[in-house]
N, C-alpha and C positions, 0 to 999 in steps of 0.2 A: 165597490171594493172587491178585489179578486177573491174567489172562493177556493183557489188552489195556490200552492207554493212549490215552485220548481227549485229543488235543492241541488240540481246539477250545475248550477252557476252561482257565482258570487262567493263571499267569504264563508267557509265551512262553519266557523264559530258563530257568526251572525245567523246563519241558516239554522243551526242546531238550537241555539238559544231561542230564536224566533218561533221555532216549532215546539220546543220542549217546554217553554215557560207556561203557556196555557194548559198544556198537558199535565205538568207538575201541579199547577194550581188546582186543576180539576180533581186530580187524584188525592191531593191533600184535603180538599173539601169532602171527597168521598170517604176518606179515612176518618175525617173529623166527625162526620155524621155517624160513623160506626162507633167512634169514641162516645158520642152523645147517647147512642143507643145503650151502650154498656153503662154509662154514667146514670142514665135514667133508671135502668133496671136495678143497678146497685143501690141507688139512693131511695127509690120509691117502692121497690119490690123486695130486695134483700140480697144477701151474699149468696144464698143457695141458688136462686134463679140466675144470678150473675154467673156463677160457676157452670150452670146448665147451658147458658148461651155459649160459653167458651169451651165446654167439654168436647164439642165436635168440630172445633175450628180447623184441626188438621184434616178431618174428613172433608169439610167444605173446600179446603185448599186443594185436595185431590180431585174432587168432582168438578168444581168450578174452574180449577186450574186447567184440567183437560179441555173443558169447553172453551175457555178464553184462549188457550194455546192453539187449539184448532182454528178458531176464528182469526187469530193473529197470523197464523200460517196461511190461511186462505187469502188474506189481504196482500201477501208478499208478491204473488204473480200480478196482482192488480197494480201495485206500485212499480214493478219492473216494466210492465206494459206501458204505464203512464210515462216512465222515464224514457222509453224508446219511442214515445209518441204514436203508438199503435193502439188507437182508441177502440177499434172494432174488436181486437183481441182482448182488450181490457174488459169490455162489456160481456164478452163470452165467459171470461173468468168470473165476473160478478154473478152471472146466471148460474154457472156451475156451483159456485160457493153457496148460493142461497139454497139450491136444491140439496146439497150435501148437509147443510146445517139443519134443515127440517128433519132429515133422517136421524142425525145425531141427537137432536133435541128430544125427539119422540122416544128413542131407545133409552137414553140416559134417564129421562123422567120416569119411565115405567120401571126400569130395573132398580133405581135408587129408592123409589118410594116403597117397593115391595121388600127391599132388604134393609130398611131403616133400623129395625130392632137388632138384627145380627151385627150390623155395623157398630152400633153403640156398645154392644157387649164385647165386641172385638177390641175396643180401645179402653176397656176396664172402667166404663162410666160408673161412678158410685151410685148405689141404689137410692140414696137420699135425693139425688137430683135427676134420676133416670126419666121420670115421667115428663118433666119440663124439657129435658134435653131431647126426648123423642118428638114432642110437639114442635119445638123450634126447628129441628133438623128436617122433619117432614115438610114443613112449610117452605124451607129453603129449597128442597128438592122439587116441590111443585112449581117453584119460580124459575126453574132451569130454562124453559123456552124463552122467557122474557130476558134472562141474562144473556143467553146466546144471541137473541135478536139484537140487543144493544151492542154487544161486543162485535158482532159481525158488521153491522151498519156503521158504527163509529170507526171500525177498522177501515172500511171503504173510504170514508171521508178523510181519515188521516193519511191513507195511501196517496192521496192527491196533494198532500202537504198542508191540509187544513186541520190544525189542531185546536183552533179557537172555538169552532162550533160545538164539538163534543164537550168542551169546557163549559160553555154557556148552558148546554143541556144538563150537565151534571149539577150546576148551580141550582137550576130549577128543580130537578128531581130530588136533590139533597134537601132543599127547603120543604118539599112535599113530604119527604121521609120524616124529617124532624117534626113537622106539624102533625103528621099522623101518629108519631110516637106519643106526643103530648095528649092527643085525643084518646088513643087506645089504651095507654098505660096510666097516665096521670088522672084523666077524667073518667074513663070507662073501666079502669082497673082490670084490664085484660091480661096482665102479666106477660110472660114470654110469647104468648099467642099474638099479642099486640105488636111485638117487635117483628115477628115473622110476617104478619099480614102487611105491616107498614113497608117493610123492605120489598115484598112482592109487588105491591102497587106502585112503589117508586121505580122499580125496574121496568115494569110495564109502561109507565109514563115515559121513561128515557128512551126505550126502544121505539115507541110511536113517534116521538119528537124527531129522532134521527131519520126515520123513514119519511116523515113529512118534509124535513129539510132537503133530503136528497131529491124528492119529487119536484120541489119548488125551485131549488137553486143549483142542483148538480145533475141536470138531465143527461149529461155525458156519461153518467154511471148507469143509467137505466137501459137494460138490453132491449133492442128492437126485436120484432117478431122472428126474423131470420136468425137472430143471435141467441135465442132461448132454448134451442134444441140441445139434447144430451150429446156431449162430445166426450168420448171415452178418453182420448189423449189428454185433454185439459183436466178432466176429472181426476185422472191418475196423477197429473202434475200437482193439482191442488192437494190431493191426499198425501203426496210425497212431501209437501211443505207443512200441511196442517197436522197430520197424525204424529210425526216425530215431535213437533212443538207441544202438542197436547200430552204426549207420553212423557216428554221431558218434565213438565209440571207435575204429572201424576207420579212419575218415578221419584221425583224430589219429595213429593208429598208422602210417599210410602215411608221414607225415613222420618218425616215429621210425625206421621201416625205412630210409628214405633216410639218416638221420643215422647209424644203426648201420652201414649199408653203408659209408659214408665212413670211420667209425671202424675197422671191420674191416680196411679196406685199409691202415691205418697199421701193422698187425702184431700179433702175439700179446700183446706186453707191454701195448699199449693196449686190446686186447680184455679182458684180465684186469683192468686198472685200471678200465675202464668197468663190468665185471661187479660188482666189489666195491663201487664207489661207488654204483651203482644199487641194489644190495641194501640198503645202509644208507639211501640216500635214501628208498626206498619205506617203510622202517621209520618214518621221521619224517613223510613227506608223507601217509601213509595217514590220519593224524589229520584233515588238511584235507579229504580225500576223504570221510570219514565224518561230519564236520560237515555237508558237503553232502548226504550221504544222509539225514541227520536232517531237513534242510530239505525234501527231496523229500516225505517222509512228512508233515511239518508242513504244508507248503503244500497237498498233496493233500487231507488231511483238512479243512483250513480252507476251501479253495475249494469242496469238496463240501458243507460246512455253510453256505456263503454268508457266511463271516466274513472279508471282504476286508480290513478294517482291521487285522486281526491279522497279515497277511502282512508288511507293512512293519515292524511291531514285531519279528517273528521274525527278519527279515533283519538289523536293527540289533543284535539280541542275538547273533546268530551271528557278526557281524563283531567284536564285542567279545571273544567267546570265542576267536576265531581269533587276535587280536592278543596276547592273554595267552599262548596256546600258543607263538606265534612267539618271544616273549622267552625262553621256556624253551629253545627249540631253539638260540638263539644262545649261551646259557650252556653248553650241552652240546657243540655241534658245534665251535665255534672252538678251545677248548683241547684237545679230545680226538679230533679227526678222525684224526690219525696212528695213535693207539692203536687206534681202531676198525678201521682197515684191516689192522692186524696180526693181527686175528682170522682173516683169510683166508689170508695168506701169511706166510712167515718174515720176520723183521726184516731179513734180508740183501737182500730184494727191494726196495731203496730206490726204484728208478724207478717200480715199480708203486704203492708206498705214497704217494710224493710226488704223483704225478698224481691218484690217487684222492682223496687228502685235499684237494687244490686244488679238485677237482670239487665236493666236499661243501661247502667254505667259500663258494665263489662262488654256488652254487645257493641256499645258505641266505639270502643277502642278498635274494633275490627270493621268499621264501616268502609274504610278505603278498600279493603279486601272485597267486600260486597259490591262496591261501586265498580271496581275493575271487572268483576264477574259479570255484572249486568251489561256493561259496555261491550265486552268481547262476545258474550253469548248472543245478544241481539244483533250485533254486527254480522256475526256468522250466519244467523238466521236470515237477515236481510239480503245477504249474498246468495242465498238459496241452498245452503248446506245445513239444513235442520238436523240431519242425522248426527253431525258433529256436536251440535249444541245438546242433543239428547244424551250423548255420552257423558257430558258434564253433569247432567242430572243424575246419571248412574253413580258418579263419584260422590255427589251430595247424599244420595240415598245410603250408600255403603257407610259413609262417615257417620250419619245420624243413627244408623242401625247399630254401629259399633259403640257409639256413645251410650245409647239406651241399654245395651246389653251389659256393658262393663263399667262405664263411668258413672251412670246414675246410681246403680246399686252401691258403688263405693263412696260416692260423694253426695248423694241425695240431690236436692234442688240445685246445688252448685254444678253438678254434672249436667243437669238440664240446661243451665245457663250457657255452658260451653258447647252445646249441641250445634247451634247455628254457626258460630265462628269456625269450628272444626270442619263443618260441611263447606263453608265458603272457601276456606283455604284449599280443601281437596279439589274443588271444582277449578280453582285458578291454576293449580298444578297441571291440569289438563288443558285449559283454555289458552293459556299464554303461548305454549309451543304450537298448539293447533292453529291459532290466528297467524302466527309468524309464518308457518309453512303454507297456509292457505293463501296468504297475501302474495308470497313469492310465486306460487303456482299461477295465480290470476294474472300477475304482471307478465310472467313468461308466456302464458296463453294469449294475452292481449297483444304482446309484442309480435308473436308469430302470426296472429290474424292480420295485423297491420301490414306485415311484410308480404303475406299472401294476397 
């Protein structure tokens, strides 16, 4: 069975679905074990520790978002070189990306670990849950090298069109994570420390499995001796793709931090409601995110091969896939939101359940807006214009900041609920015309190059 998938030929819809389906299943599984983490903590440890796990979720989105964004950006030149069938260039980009990732991992782990306490104070973490929140967040920061390792290596594998292997690795590491949760929390009564240690070990396992797979089955990705040297031009090109993507996630997260800080100030009940609803929301919205990831690889391979006309076909196909999935979410979320929240807390916690379920239902109405955002943003990134996608992150940050400053004080938790939808709409206002003009520019440039 082939370990690569050339998306420059054949049906765009079939290629996107073939690539995205294992990716979506893998991320659903990943989010599912995060749900199980929260459910185990909420059921076996208590509402306070559950709130502690969620109190720093926006901080984790900022830090891990920057790391995963950089890794995704580093994989774009690899996908483009693969599409152009320049395998020597591809391996040089792999070598450069690994070197840069080691530096990023070391700096991020050191700085975040030292600044853990100020970070939690910055987001108004309640004193009642501060100690548990600190323990959990510090363990997440210490796991940054493993997280970067997995994201980078799985990004290389996906750049060659192989999304099945990262899915299989996620299945295994998720089972490891759940098993360790049971051992550390239910049997050993470690509390939030158990959640953090289990996640760290599962991430280390997934990174090692990716590296093992590349060495055994994708030797075309392993740089040879002459290809491992430092190349300033390629390093700058990698940074030009990776840093804007990392900053895009971080800039978006700044708005999320503002929103979470405003929510944390409302009290422990609302922190718990926010934590439970966000866990389930990510379980559903990760599908949109990974349709977008598929589009980054699709557009990267096709622009590398000079197949500009296929880009518009791929975007239209992705939008159709997204809308079909949206209808599925409506059928599941609206009737069963309350029951989903009861996975985390006892049925007697009606205030938490009611607020969390309301969050889920209102957010669900805006899922097509989010789906369009992810498709356009990742397509632009795959085409090599990460700076444009970063600007859409600025729009999201400004929107969430405005909501946290004005809407939350006026409406309370209802204002928090509308934070994401307002941010998604703001990003789309920028991305739709940006994609339109970028595609016209690429068509014109491709036409001129063919004449020349």
